[in-house]
C-alpha positions, 0 to 999 in steps of 0.5 A, spaced: 023 565 117 030 562 117 036 567 115 043 566 112 049 570 116 049 575 110 041 576 111 042 577 119 048 582 118 045 586 112 038 586 114 041 589 121 044 595 117 038 597 112 036 604 112 031 603 107 029 599 101 028 603 095 022 601 091 025 597 084 032 600 086 038 598 091 038 598 098 041 604 103 046 600 107 049 603 113 056 602 114 060 601 120 067 602 118 070 606 112 078 604 111 081 610 106 088 609 103 092 614 098 090 611 092 082 611 091 081 617 096 083 623 093 078 624 089 072 623 094 075 628 099 075 633 093 068 631 092 066 633 099 070 639 098 067 642 092 060 641 095 062 644 102 061 637 106 064 634 112 065 627 113 058 625 117 061 620 122 069 621 122 070 617 128 068 611 123 073 612 118 080 610 118 086 613 113 092 609 112 097 609 106 100 602 104 100 602 096 105 607 095 109 606 101 116 604 100 119 598 104 126 601 105 128 608 108 121 610 110 124 615 115 126 619 109 122 623 104 119 618 098 123 619 092 118 617 087 114 624 086 107 620 085 108 616 091 110 622 095 104 626 093 099 621 094 101 619 101 102 626 103 095 628 100 092 623 104 095 625 111 093 632 109 086 630 107 085 626 114 087 632 118 083 637 114 077 632 115 078 630 122 080 623 121 084 618 124 090 617 120 096 612 121 101 615 118 107 612 114 113 610 119 108 610 125 107 603 129 100 603 127 102 603 120 102 597 115 097 594 110 090 597 111 087 590 111 092 587 116 092 593 121 084 593 121 083 586 124 090 586 128 087 592 132 080 590 133 078 596 128 074 590 124 069 586 128 064 581 127 057 583 125 060 590 122 059 592 115 066 594 112 068 598 106 074 600 102 076 603 096 080 596 095 077 590 092 081 586 097 077 589 103 073 582 103 079 580 108 075 583 114 070 578 112 074 573 116 072 576 122 064 575 121 063 582 117 060 584 111 066 587 108 067 589 100 071 593 096 067 600 093 069 605 088 071 612 089 064 615 088 062 610 093 067 612 098 065 619 097 058 617 098 060 613 105 064 619 107 058 624 106 052 620 109 056 613 112 051 610 108 052 606 101 047 604 095 048 597 094 044 591 091 044 585 096 048 580 093 046 572 092 048 568 097 053 562 096 056 557 101 062 553 100 063 547 105 070 544 105 070 538 109 076 534 112 083 535 114 088 539 110 094 535 108 102 536 110 104 542 107 097 545 105 095 551 107 089 556 107 092 559 101 092 553 097 085 552 099 083 559 096 088 557 090 084 550 089 077 554 089 079 559 084 081 553 079 075 550 081 070 555 080 074 560 075 075 567 076 068 568 075 064 562 078 062 566 084 060 573 081 054 576 084 054 572 090 057 573 097 060 567 099 060 564 106 065 559 108 064 553 112 066 546 114 071 542 118 077 545 114 075 552 115 073 551 123 080 549 124 083 554 120 087 560 125 084 567 124 090 568 120 088 563 115 081 565 115 084 572 113 088 569 107 082 565 105 077 571 105 082 575 102 082 571 095 074 571 095 074 577 090 078 573 085 073 568 084 068 574 082 065 574 089 062 581 092 066 578 098 067 572 103 066 571 110 066 566 116 061 565 122 065 568 128 066 563 133 071 561 139 077 562 134 074 569 132 073 571 140 080 569 142 083 573 136 080 579 138 080 579 146 084 585 148 086 588 142 086 595 142 079 597 139 076 591 141 070 592 146 073 591 154 069 589 160 062 588 160 062 591 153 066 585 151 061 580 154 055 583 151 059 584 144 060 576 144 053 574 146 051 578 140 056 575 136 054 568 138 048 569 134 051 571 127 051 564 124 046 561 118 040 558 121 040 550 120 035 550 115 037 557 111 036 557 104 043 559 100 042 561 092 048 556 091 051 551 095 058 547 093 062 542 097 069 540 097 074 535 100 080 537 103 084 531 102 083 533 094 088 539 095 095 539 095 100 545 095 098 549 089 101 554 084 098 558 078 101 558 071 097 563 067 095 570 068 089 570 072 089 567 079 084 561 077 089 558 072 092 554 077 094 546 078 097 542 084 104 543 084 106 536 082 101 536 076 102 538 069 099 544 065 093 542 062 094 541 054 088 545 053 084 550 056 081 548 063 076 554 063 073 560 059 077 564 055 078 559 049 085 556 046 087 563 044 087 566 051 090 560 054 096 560 049 097 567 050 097 567 057 102 561 057 106 565 052 107 571 056 109 566 062 114 562 057 110 556 059 108 550 054 101 546 054 102 539 058 109 541 061 111 540 069 113 547 073 117 543 078 124 545 077 123 551 073 128 556 075 125 562 079 128 569 079 124 573 085 121 571 091 116 575 095 113 574 101 108 579 104 101 583 101 094 583 105 094 576 103 100 573 106 104 578 110 102 576 117 106 573 123 104 566 121 106 567 114 113 569 117 113 563 121 111 558 116 117 561 111 122 561 117 120 553 118 122 551 111 129 556 111 131 555 118 138 551 117 138 552 110 141 558 105 138 562 100 139 561 093 145 566 091 141 567 084 134 569 088 132 576 090 127 575 096 123 581 098 120 579 105 115 584 107 111 584 114 104 587 113 105 592 119 109 594 124 106 590 129 108 584 125 115 586 124 115 587 132 112 580 133 118 577 128 123 580 132 120 578 139 120 571 136 127 571 134 124 569 127 129 575 124 135 572 126 133 565 123 131 569 117 138 573 117 142 567 118 139 564 112 141 570 108 134 574 108 133 581 109 126 583 112 124 589 109 119 595 112 111 594 112 107 596 105 104 593 099 110 592 096 111 587 090 104 585 090 103 591 085 107 596 081 105 602 085 112 602 089 119 601 088 119 593 089 118 592 081 120 585 078 124 586 072 121 584 065 121 577 063 123 575 071 119 569 074 117 571 081 113 566 086 109 571 090 104 570 096 100 575 094 093 575 090 094 577 083 098 574 077 095 579 072 100 581 066 104 587 069 101 586 076 108 586 079 112 590 074 111 591 066 113 584 063 114 581 070 111 574 070 108 572 077 106 565 080 102 565 086 103 560 091 103 559 099 109 562 104 111 554 104 112 554 097 115 561 096 120 559 101 122 552 098 123 556 092 128 561 095 132 556 098 133 551 092 132 556 086 127 553 083 120 551 083 120 546 089 114 542 092 115 544 100 113 537 102 120 535 100 123 540 105 118 540 111 
């Protein structure tokens, strides 16, 4: 029978199918951060259990880490306790731990791929919804709950219902100033935040094939925001070139053997998908959100819809616009911006900093803008310095902070004050996501950079 990529990876990891129940699925890699793991470790402790395959588990703090003075004690007591607890648990259970302020640390969804810990054909889980990021490498990767984290620690398996399959094909070349982030925001607006619920999405087509690995990571990162269980891309030469030589990737003969297998990880030509959608890259321009979920988005030159464009009804639409202090039918170009955030597991990689620097080079940060530029890992920060991007950014009036999740979510010091408007390259714009009362517009690094030097929402194509 013909198989999809999901079939091939999923079926290769089935331990047993429970009659009238879920699948017992073997997990190749579990990532643990400080937020969802403490209860799982405590559950093991209470049952007198150890981690079944500790070499398959990697621990790393990222949500609560401050993006300044990481060599000092964390000031916030809650954040400090969570980070210290993860380190203590990793030591007790004999797990690999990439601690704060070490060269291996960063955001777990940035570090996993850049170290070659995430590989094609793997099943990967983490107690974080944006685990779908790792699907860019051709892996089945998805977020799980705390009780499921404990389950994987104890057995290296998880009970899961197999998702339905969806293929999203995007054809054509992206226009000037249009990035993979804009593609993702476009898909979310078209499908809505629930349009892929129950599905695992395979991205395909010319547009996707021509994306760099970092662009693919951004696209897969946002799969969850359409309601999908996860998203992935069949591995190809872009994947292999990205992984070759990375710290934990196979070497020598093992590399050749791995690539030979990875080349088989693609959907058969006549494979059946439960749902198929096709889009044209020419229809996508730089995008911004305007509401309080990632699906409420428009092209940057468009006006806000005069009425709801997706589910939720008029009351929900007006409530979202009221929170954002916008009006139906108005344009957002020229709106004053207070904060700009470049970073997160969505856009905290070296290509994102290159893009941001390409806009601000030779210009100056607007005096009224507070800008947080946060690399996704210490390795990204090192690369920024090696390429001289730090000098370009500093000359334009920007400061590069230390790695962490930062202003993606209000779990650390980087909180946007109530009422202030932030253009963010992160993944969610829920009410209070960046701080109580904070207003968030999601955008690409190019659009964020354009606002940072003009002080207002600006079409980045005007500055390229």
